[in-house]
C-alpha positions in Angstrom: -218.6 23.8 139.5 -216.3 26.0 137.4 -216.4 29.4 137.6 -217.9 30.1 134.0 -217.9 32.3 130.6 -221.3 34.3 130.5 -222.7 32.0 128.1 -222.1 29.2 130.1 -223.7 30.9 133.4 -226.8 31.6 131.5 -227.3 28.0 129.9 -226.8 26.6 133.6 -229.8 28.6 134.7 -231.9 27.5 132.2 -230.6 23.4 133.0 -232.1 24.6 136.4 -228.5 24.5 138.1 -227.8 26.4 140.5 -226.2 29.5 140.6 -224.8 32.8 142.0 -224.8 36.3 141.8 -223.9 39.6 143.8 -226.7 41.7 144.6 -227.0 45.3 146.7 -227.2 43.2 149.8 -225.5 40.0 149.7 -224.7 37.4 147.2 -228.0 35.4 145.7 -228.3 32.0 145.6 -230.1 30.9 142.6 -232.0 28.9 140.3 -235.0 29.0 137.8 -238.2 28.8 140.5 -239.5 25.4 139.1 -235.9 24.5 140.6 -236.1 26.0 144.2 -236.4 22.6 145.6 -232.6 22.5 145.2 -231.8 25.6 146.8 -233.5 23.7 149.9 -231.6 21.0 149.5 -228.0 22.7 149.5 -228.9 25.2 152.3 -230.6 22.1 154.3 -233.3 25.0 154.6 -236.4 24.4 156.5 -239.5 24.2 153.8 -241.5 26.7 156.2 -239.3 29.4 154.9 -240.3 30.5 151.2 -237.8 31.5 148.6 -237.6 35.4 147.1 -238.4 35.8 143.4 -235.9 38.0 142.2 -236.1 39.8 138.8 -235.1 42.8 136.5 -238.5 44.7 136.9 -241.4 44.5 138.4 -243.3 44.0 135.1 -241.1 40.8 134.8 -242.9 39.4 138.2 -246.3 40.9 138.2 -247.9 37.3 136.2 -246.4 35.5 139.7 -248.7 37.7 141.5 -252.8 38.1 142.0 -254.4 41.3 143.3 -257.1 44.0 142.3 -256.6 46.9 140.6 -256.7 48.9 143.8 -253.6 46.8 145.6 -252.1 46.4 142.1 -251.8 50.4 142.2 -250.7 50.4 145.6 -247.9 47.6 145.4 -246.2 49.8 141.8 -246.4 53.1 143.7 -244.2 51.4 146.6 -242.6 49.7 144.1 -241.6 52.8 141.9 -240.4 54.6 145.2 -237.8 52.3 146.3 -237.0 49.9 143.9 -234.7 49.2 142.4 -233.7 48.8 146.2 -232.9 46.5 149.4 -237.0 46.0 149.6 -238.5 42.8 149.4 -243.1 43.1 149.2 -244.6 39.6 150.3 -247.9 39.9 148.3 -250.3 37.5 147.1 -249.7 35.5 144.7 -251.0 33.5 141.2 -251.4 30.3 140.6 -248.2 30.6 138.4 -246.1 30.7 141.2 -244.1 27.0 141.3 -245.0 25.0 144.5 -240.8 24.8 144.9 -241.0 28.0 145.7 -243.2 27.6 148.4 -243.4 24.2 149.6 -245.9 25.3 152.3 -248.1 27.1 150.3 -248.9 30.0 152.0 -250.6 32.1 148.9 -247.9 35.0 149.1 -244.8 35.7 147.4 -242.4 37.8 148.3 -240.5 39.6 145.3 -237.5 42.4 144.7 -235.9 43.8 142.6 -232.2 44.5 143.2 -230.0 47.8 143.3 -227.1 46.4 141.4 -226.2 46.6 137.8 -224.8 43.3 137.2 -227.7 41.4 138.9 -230.0 43.2 137.0 -228.3 42.9 133.5 -228.2 38.7 134.1 -232.1 38.9 135.5 -232.7 40.3 132.4 -231.6 37.8 130.5 -232.8 34.8 132.5 -236.2 36.1 133.9 -237.2 36.1 137.9 -234.9 33.5 139.5 -235.6 32.0 143.1 -233.3 33.3 145.5 -231.7 33.1 149.0 -228.9 34.1 150.2 -225.9 31.4 150.0 -225.2 29.5 153.1 -226.3 26.5 154.8 -229.1 27.3 157.2 -228.7 28.8 160.5 -225.2 30.1 159.3 -224.3 33.5 158.5 -224.5 34.6 155.0 -221.3 34.6 152.7 -220.3 37.7 151.4 -217.7 37.5 148.9 -217.3 35.2 145.6 -214.4 33.5 146.5 -215.5 32.4 149.9 -218.9 30.8 147.9 -216.7 29.3 145.0 -214.8 27.7 148.1 -217.6 26.2 150.4 -220.1 25.5 147.4 -218.0 24.2 144.5 -221.4 22.8 143.0 -222.3 26.6 142.3 -221.9 28.1 138.7 -220.3 31.5 139.4 -219.0 33.9 136.5 -215.4 34.0 136.1 -213.4 36.7 137.0 -212.8 37.4 133.3 -216.4 37.5 132.7 -217.2 39.5 135.7 -214.4 42.5 134.7 -216.1 42.7 130.9 -219.3 43.1 132.3 -218.7 45.7 134.4 -216.9 47.6 131.6 -219.8 47.2 129.4 -222.4 47.9 132.1 -219.8 51.5 132.7 -219.6 50.6 136.2 -215.8 51.0 136.3 -213.9 48.1 138.0 -215.5 45.3 139.8 -215.0 43.8 143.2 -212.2 41.5 143.8 -213.5 38.1 144.2 -212.4 38.3 147.8 -214.2 41.6 148.5 -217.7 41.7 149.9 -220.4 42.3 147.1 -222.8 44.3 148.8 -223.9 45.8 152.1 -224.0 43.0 154.1 -227.5 44.4 155.2 -230.7 42.4 154.9 -233.6 43.8 152.8 -236.3 45.7 154.8 -239.6 42.9 154.4 -243.1 44.0 154.4 -246.1 42.3 153.6 -249.1 43.7 152.4 -252.4 42.8 154.3 -255.1 44.0 152.2 -255.5 47.7 154.0 -251.5 48.5 154.1 -248.4 47.2 154.9 -246.8 45.7 157.6 -243.3 45.5 158.2 -241.6 41.8 158.8 -238.5 42.5 159.0 -236.5 45.8 159.3 -233.6 46.3 157.2 -231.8 49.0 155.2 -234.6 51.2 153.9 -237.4 52.7 156.3 -241.1 53.3 154.5 -241.5 57.1 154.8 
């Protein structure tokens, strides 16, 4: 698909199309939560690997979570300390979670708020999105928008003009070129709530103190 304007991009998300945007780690492959099956198909991804729900704030993610008041307080404390940032929380999921996000129905959900102004700007307008890295399963994540456009022309991305305009509007200075890495390239740290505390599933750039 062509690189598109912001209006066309947001319309594509609402229509259930696959999109990509920059984050603080690696570019995300994203869709509306109920269209997550399209991500699995494109990536040839095992259905044993759930997708991450990314949003602009914890409040946007809260309806997809289920927990006691005490547990939710603990989750909010961790989120307040490390978000926005490269930390994924795996928490009990509510019945609002579409099966397309977690085909194995494990009862949990990974959530994250990225430390990237453009990503949060877009997520504020789309609502929470199902996300993962942009690549065929088993291959390295693609780090540049140019590589994504070349290898996955069916994915909607913002045009260079649209990205430049948004960076100016956000006061973020010049946007990185499409052939430059769009984030740190390092994976997020993943921690799971056990009911009594946290278990580290993957150590990334964020270390819990």
